[in-house]
N, C-alpha and C positions, 0 to 999 in steps of 0.2 A: 759919509764914513766909508773907509776903504772896504771893510768886510761886507757891507751892504751892497756896494757896487760889484764886488766879486760874486756874491751869491746870486745877484740878479742875472748873471750869465750861466749859472749852473742850472741844468735842467732838473726836473722833478725826480727823474730816475736816479741821478747822482746823489741828490739829497736823501732819497729813500735808502740808498745803499749805505750812506754814511750813518744814517739814523739806525739802520739795522745792525751795523757793526758796533755802534755805541751800545745798543741794547744787549747784544751778545756779550760784550765786555762786562757790562754791569751784571748780567746773569752769572758770570763766572767770578767777578770781583767779590760778590757777596759771600760765596762759600770759601774763596781764598782768604778773605778776611776772617772768616770763622775758624779756619784751620790755624791761622796765625794766633788767634785769641786763645785757643785751647792748648796750644803748644807752649806751656808756661815754664817748664823746668829747664829745658835747653832749647831755646827758640831757634828755628831754622832761618837762614838768611833768605830774604825775599828774592834775591837774584837766582838762587837755586830753585825756588818754587816757580819762578817765572820760566826758567829753562824747562822745568818739568811740565808746566802748562803748555809750552810751545811743542814739546815732544808729543804730548797728548793730542795736540791739535792736528798732528799728521795721521793719527790712528783711524779717523773716519774714512780715509782714502783706502786703507787696507780693507775695511768693511765694504766700501763701494766696489772694490775689485771682486770680492767674494760674492756680492749681490749680482754682479755681472755674470759670474760663472753659473749661479743658480738660475738666472734668467735664461741663459743659453741652454740649460738643461731642462727648461720648462717647469722649474720649481718656483712658483710664485703664488700670490693670493688669487683665488678665483671665485670667492663667494661661497664655496662649499665648506661647511663647518669643520669636518675632519682635516681637510687639506690646509685650511687656514690656521687651524690649531697647530698642526705640525710645523707649518711655516713660521708661526710666531715663536715656537720653541727653538727650532733649529736654524731657520733662515734668518731670524732676527736675534733671539736671545743668545744662542751659541756663537753666531757670527760676530756680533758686536762685543760680546765679552772676550772672545778670543782676540779680536783686534786691539782692545784696550790692554789686555794682558801682554801682548807683544810690546806695547809702549812701556808698560810697567817693568818688564824684564830689561829693556834698554835703559830706563831711568835707574833701576837698581844697580845695573852694571856701571853706568857712567858716573853716578853719584854715590857710589858705595861708601865712601869715607864720611859722607854726611849723615848716614843712617846709623845712629848710635844709641837709640833707645826705642822701645816697642812702639810708641806713638808715631815715630818717624815712618815706620813701615806703612801704617794706615794713612798717614798724611800724604806721603809721596804717591801712594797708589790712588788715593782720592783725588789729588790734583791732576794726575794723569787722566783719570776719568773725566775730570772737569774740563780738561782741554778738548776731549772728544765732544762733550756736551756743548762747549762754547761754539765750536765750528758747526755742529749740527743745528744749534739754535740760530746761528746766522742764516743758514739756508731756510730754516722754518720761518724766520722773520721776513725773508725775501718773498717767500711764497704766500704766507698768511697774514703778514703785517705785524708790526711791533705791539699791537694791542694784546697779544698773547704772552707778553714778557713775564707777567706774574706767574702764570701757570707753568711756563717753561722753566723758570728759575726754581720754583718750589717742587714741581713734580718731576720733570724730565732730568734736570741737572742732578737732583738728589737721588733719583733712581739709578742713574749711571754710577754715582759715587758709591752708593750702598752696595750694589751687586759686585762691583770690582773689589771693594773692600772685603766682602764675604770670602771671595776666592783667595785673596792674599792672606787674610786672617787664618783661613783653613790651612793653607800651606805652612804658615809659621806657628800654628797653635802649639804643636809639640815642642818646637825649639824654644819658644818663649815661656810657655806655662807648664810644660811637661804633662799635657792633657791629651788623651786619645793616642792614636797611632798615626804617623806621618801620612802614609798613603790613604788610609781611610778618611782622615781629616780633609785631605785635599779633594778626594773624590766627592765626598758629601757636600763640601763647600761649593764645588763647581756645579753640582746638580742643583743645589738650592738657588744659586745665583742665576743660572741659565733658565730654570723653570720660572723663577720669580720674574725675571726680565721678560720672558716670553709671554707669560700669563698676563702681566700688566699691559703689554701692548695688545694682546689678543682681546682682553676685556674692553679696552678703550676703542678698538676698531670694530668690534662685533656689533652688527646692526639688528640682531634679533630683539633685544630689549635694551635700549640705550641706558635707561635709568638703572636697571638691575645690574648690567655688566659694569657700568661706571661705579656702582656701589662695591662690586667685587674688586675692582681695580683699587679703590680707596682702601679696602681692607688690606690688600697686599702692600700698599704704600705705607700704611700706618704700622703694620707688623714689621716691615722692613726697616723703618726708622728706629723702632725700639731695638731691633736686632743690632743695628749699626752702632747705636749709642752704647749698648752693652759691650761691644767689642772695643770701642774707644775707651770706655771706662776701665776695662781690664788693662789695656795698654798703658794708660796713665798711672794706674795703681802700681804697676810693675816697673816704673821708670827707675833707673839707677840713680837719677838725680832728684828723686822724690823729696818734696819739702812742703809740708802743710802751709807754710807761710806764703807760698807763691801761687796758691791755687784759688784765691778768692776773687773769681771773675764772673760768677753766674749772673749777677744783677746787671753788670755792664754788658755782658754778652747778650743777654735777653734784650736790653735796650737797643743795642746796635742792630740786632736782627729785625726788630720792629721798625727801625729807621730804614733799613734796606727794603723791607716789605713796602713801606710807604713810598720809597723812591720808585719802585717798580710800578706802583699805582699811578704816580705822577707822570712817569714816562708814557704809560698806556693812555692816560688822560690827554696829554699833549698830542700824542699821535692821533687819537680820535678827533681831537679838536681841529687838527690840520686837515685830515681827510674827510671829515664830516662837518659837524657843527656842535655848538655848546650843549644843546639839549641831548643829543645822542651821546656825547662824552660823559655827561653827568649821569644819565640812565645806565650806561655801561659800567661806570665806576660803582654806582650803588649796587648793581647786580653782582659785580665781582666781589664786593665786600660781603654781601648777603650769602652768596653761594659758596665762597671759599674762605671767608674771613675767619669764621670760628675754627675751621679745620687748621688753617695756618697758625692761628693763635695757639692751638694745642701743640702743633709741630714745633713752634718757636720755643715754647716752654720746655718741651721734652729735650730738644737738642741743646738746651742751655743747662741741663741738670745731669749731674753724675753722682755716684755714690763713692766718695773718696775715702778709701781705707788703704793704708800702705801695705803693699804686697798681698792684698786680698783678692782672690779670684772669684768672680761671680759667674755661675753657669749661664751661658747664653741661651735664652729661652724664646720660643715663639709666643709673643704676647702683645697686647695693645699697649700703647704708651700711657695709658691711664687705667684706673680701676675705681670701683666703688669702695670708699673707705668708711670705716666705723671708728676711726681712731682720733677724731677731732683734729685732723690735720688737712682737711680738704682745701683745694685751691679755689673751688667754686661749687655752688649748688646748681645742678642741672635745672634749667627753667621748667616751670609748670609741674614737674613731677617731684621736685624737692630731693633729688638724689645727690648726696655729697660725692664729688669727683676729685680724685688726687692724681696729679701727673707724676709719673714715676721719676725717681731720682730725688736728690736733695734740693729743696728750694733755698733761696738766699738765707732765710732765717735759720733753717736746719743746719746749714753748713757754717754759718758765721762763727759759731763757738770753737771751731777747729783752731782758730788763731790764738785761742787762750790755752790750748793743750799744754799741760806741764807748767802753767803759770798761775800766779796768785790773782784772785779776783775778790770783789766784795759783793756779798749777797745782800740786797736791800729789799725788805718786805714792801709789797704794794699796799697792804692794809695792816697797819700796826695793831689795830684793835682786835683782829682775829689772826694773829701771826703765830706761827710755829717757832720762828726764830726770835721774835720779840725785839730784835735790834739788828743793825747791820753787822755781818760777821765775815771774817776773812775765810776764804776757801781756796782750794786748788783743784782745777779740772784735771783729772788723771787719765781718762781714757774716753774713746768714742766707740760706742757699741751699736749694733743693729738688732732691733727686736724683730719679732714676727711681723710680716707684712710691711716691711720697709720703714718701720718707725725708728727714727734716730734719737738716741739718748746719750748723755755724757755722765760718766761717773765722777763724783767729787768727794773730797775729804774736807771736813769742817772741824778743825781742832776744838772749837767751842761747844761741840755737841757730842754727848755720849750716846752711843747707839747700842741696842741689844745685840747680842751675838748673832751673826748671820744676816744682819740688816744692812743694806747699803743705800746710800742716797744717790739719786739720779736727777739730772736736769733734762727736761724736754722742751726744746724751743717752741714758743707760741707762734702759730702760723696764721691765726685768724684774730679779728678784733684788734685790740691794742698790742702791737708787737714791739714797739719801741717807746721809751720814755725820753722826751726832749729830743726825738729824732737821732739819738746817739746811743742810748743804753738798751740792749736787748732784753725783752721780757721773756722769762722762761718759767715753766712749771717745776716746782720742787716736789719730788716724789720719793717714797721709800719702797724698797723691794726686799722681800725675804730671798737673799741671794742663793741660787742653786749651786750645787757643788761644781767647781770648775767654771765659774761664771765669766771666764775670759771671752766666751761667746754666749750671747743671749738670743740666738736666732730662733729658739723654740719658745721663748717667753712671749706671751701675749700682752699687749698694752693694757688690757683690762686687769692684769695682775698687779699693776703698779698702784700704790696707794697715794692719792693726791694730798699734799700737805698745804701748799699755798703758792700763789704767784709771787715771783720776785723779779727784780731787774738787776742787771750786772753792771758793776763799774770795774774798769780794768786798772791795774797798777802799771800798765805800759807807759 
């Protein structure tokens, strides 16, 4: 075979370079695909995103030039805590964020006509940062091997995207959402991004206590991810092309991200198989899954979930991407201690009912013998509301039911146990609530105030 004959003449160094380039492309392709998937209202052309990626690919050389200046000035890491701390913040964080922002300015100038909704601002900024990460990853793969592809894809690439997005979001926060003041927004955003970037690198490189500092780096990483998704969430909610019918992607997005994660594991496994042996490859694979698998599981769920409410702004807060829930909507129970954990944002079941907004459905009792409805009834889902602690409910009107004054009926998607009937009809809880005055917002209403009536499943008239 011709290709076998050709590769027999290629030295191992050339093959290694090709494999490193392939791994760097994969590490970028995952997040490029992600941006394409969340840009649902007015999708960007792939050619413009590739141009942006290429522009971002030049920005590491700006950073290298600045590193050279620092080195000539004698400003570099020397093992002393205070010096290395300052170097991480200013020599790494400020330097690399400045370099990426130069690329962002160029992209925003060159592709100005393509940026016509809030999410575009964060997508083009993120892809520029992704270009920086792709080139950086290529050099890391050359130095340390392709075995680190999973960590570079999930940690490094995402950190670059997050911090650059924070700066750009801060700059445009007043323009897009009329929040804060322009100069203050920008300065706070720059400080958060630079310090976050610098501390992440500092904690990973610090040798005083590897386990402790790695733990601190992970905290910064998780808080940063939640920060980033909140920004993307607000941007999508304020799209001038907003349409509930176009945004049902969470399950597919989650599946694709898990597929990309699996691909990085396969690439690392093949690399280890080539340079070592099967036993080493298998042990390394198992170690990678045990050490990082659960963390990446949480990350994939969080970046797949948003709180979709048309023209609703959510305050961007420092928080972990998960919390302990008491609202019977947990994603899983933490092993050994039995604590119910919910990943922030709407999961697939919670978001599914948005496609029925303003449309007629049929409520079908799950248990006719103990039913409030007694029979299938026609209803209309009228609104989507957010209760206290991120609980999603939907208001409905049911012509066949007479309610006392001030009582409203709500549907709460079931997220545990049997969530679908015949894999097609969503199961929801039917609740009643003594409606507070001006119930257009229920953010102060606790889930415990809802009175459970029964489980029903929905059939659509679509």
